[in-house]
C-alpha positions in Angstrom: -16.3 2.4 -0.5 -19.1 0.4 -2.2 -19.7 -2.5 -4.8 -18.5 -0.7 -7.8 -15.6 -2.2 -9.7 -12.3 -0.8 -8.8 -9.6 0.0 -11.5 -6.1 1.4 -11.3 -4.8 3.5 -14.2 -1.9 6.0 -14.9 -2.8 9.8 -15.4 -1.0 9.6 -18.9 0.2 7.1 -21.4 3.7 8.4 -20.9 3.6 7.7 -17.1 2.3 4.2 -17.9 5.2 3.6 -20.4 7.6 4.8 -17.9 6.3 2.2 -15.4 6.5 -0.5 -18.1 10.2 0.6 -18.8 11.0 -0.1 -15.0 10.5 -3.8 -15.7 13.3 -3.7 -18.3 15.7 -1.7 -16.4 18.5 -2.5 -14.0 18.2 -3.9 -10.5 16.8 -0.9 -8.7 14.3 -0.1 -11.5 13.0 -3.6 -11.4 12.6 -3.5 -7.7 10.6 -0.2 -8.0 8.5 -1.8 -10.7 7.7 -4.7 -8.3 6.8 -2.2 -5.5 4.4 -0.3 -7.8 2.9 -3.6 -9.0 2.2 -4.6 -5.4 0.7 -1.2 -4.7 -1.6 -1.4 -7.6 -2.8 -4.8 -6.5 -3.5 -3.3 -3.0 -5.4 -0.2 -4.6 -7.5 -2.5 -6.7 -8.7 -4.0 -3.5 -8.9 -0.7 -1.6 -8.5 2.6 -3.2 -8.3 4.1 0.2 -5.1 2.1 1.4 -3.0 4.9 1.2 -2.7 8.2 3.4 -5.1 11.0 2.4 -3.0 14.3 2.0 -4.5 17.4 3.5 -5.6 19.9 0.7 -3.4 22.6 2.0 -0.4 20.4 1.2 -1.3 19.6 -2.5 1.3 20.7 -5.0 -0.5 23.3 -7.3 0.9 21.3 -10.4 -1.6 18.5 -9.7 -4.4 20.9 -9.2 -3.7 22.8 -12.5 -2.8 19.9 -14.7 -5.2 17.3 -13.4 -8.0 19.0 -11.6 -7.8 16.9 -8.7 -10.3 16.8 -5.9 -8.4 14.5 -3.5 -4.9 13.3 -3.1 -3.4 10.2 -1.6 0.1 8.9 -1.1 1.1 5.1 -0.7 4.3 4.4 0.9 6.4 1.9 -1.0 9.4 0.1 0.5 12.8 2.0 0.8 11.2 5.5 1.2 9.7 5.6 -2.3 6.2 7.1 -2.6 3.3 6.6 -5.0 1.0 9.6 -5.4 -2.6 9.0 -6.6 -6.1 10.4 -6.8 -9.4 8.7 -6.6 -12.1 9.4 -8.9 -15.5 7.8 -8.3 -17.9 7.5 -11.3 -21.4 6.2 -11.8 -20.3 2.7 -12.5 -16.7 2.4 -11.3 -14.0 3.8 -9.1 -10.6 4.7 -10.4 -7.3 5.1 -8.6 -5.3 7.4 -10.9 -1.4 7.2 -10.4 0.0 10.6 -10.7 3.7 10.1 -9.9 6.1 8.0 -7.9 9.5 9.1 -6.6 12.0 8.7 -3.8 11.6 10.3 -0.6 13.9 13.2 -1.4 12.0 14.0 -4.6 8.7 13.6 -2.8 9.8 16.1 -0.1 10.9 18.5 -2.9 7.6 18.2 -4.8 5.6 18.8 -1.6 7.9 21.6 -0.2 8.8 19.8 3.0 
């Protein structure tokens, strides 16, 4: 992209808290936490590491609630998906995590 600093954040404090709760959960929750943590590390290096989702496929909830102008997915192990948007500002680039879910819930959200 360019030489601006890159940050990864969550769209809401509630989502960030849900992420932190995964760390304290049972085995599967801890694994998902680790997957997301690795994705965050990757996105800090390259916000475009995921796959860009065509605008015609965007769930309206993301457009209405977050006024997104782009949408990306990052494939996590075991069929999990992380959905995020990228916002470039004058002095920084933000990868904003919107949701993560298993493949079945991902397909339901996107209407596949």
